[in-house]
C-alpha atoms as one frame of an Amber mdcrd trajectory, in Angstrom:
protein
   0.000   0.000   0.000   1.209   3.482  -0.802   1.516   6.276   1.720  -1.040
   8.376  -0.178  -4.596   9.146   0.987  -5.950   5.991  -0.664  -3.368   3.790
   1.060  -4.075   5.404   4.426  -7.830   5.009   3.953  -7.431   1.325   3.054
  -5.178   0.784   6.078  -7.695   2.523   8.334 -10.520   0.387   6.959  -8.492
  -2.788   7.575  -7.792  -1.671  11.158 -11.492  -0.932  11.634 -12.506  -4.385
  10.423  -9.929  -6.031  12.685 -11.128  -3.981  15.651 -14.764  -4.826  14.951
 -13.898  -8.530  14.739 -12.074  -8.368  18.062 -15.021  -6.527  19.657 -17.427
  -9.090  18.224 -15.488 -11.980  19.744 -15.310 -10.385  23.189 -19.015  -9.506
  22.994 -19.782 -13.122  22.065 -17.862 -14.372  25.109 -19.784 -11.940  27.319
 -23.113 -13.184  25.963 -22.129 -16.820  26.583 -21.043 -15.963  30.151 -24.273
 -14.067  30.807 -26.354 -16.956  29.463 -24.457 -19.421  31.681 -25.285 -17.340
  34.764 -28.912 -17.016  33.646 -29.190 -20.805  33.255 -27.454 -21.416  36.614
 -30.205 -19.474  38.344
């Protein structure tokens, strides 16, 4: 990727997708944990 505006935009988009994926995984773990507590009660 070049250092121009297009390269920076593409890099930012890739970082955003990676961040969203990481957030999605942690959110999924939280939901599973919450459901386990709900079932335990």
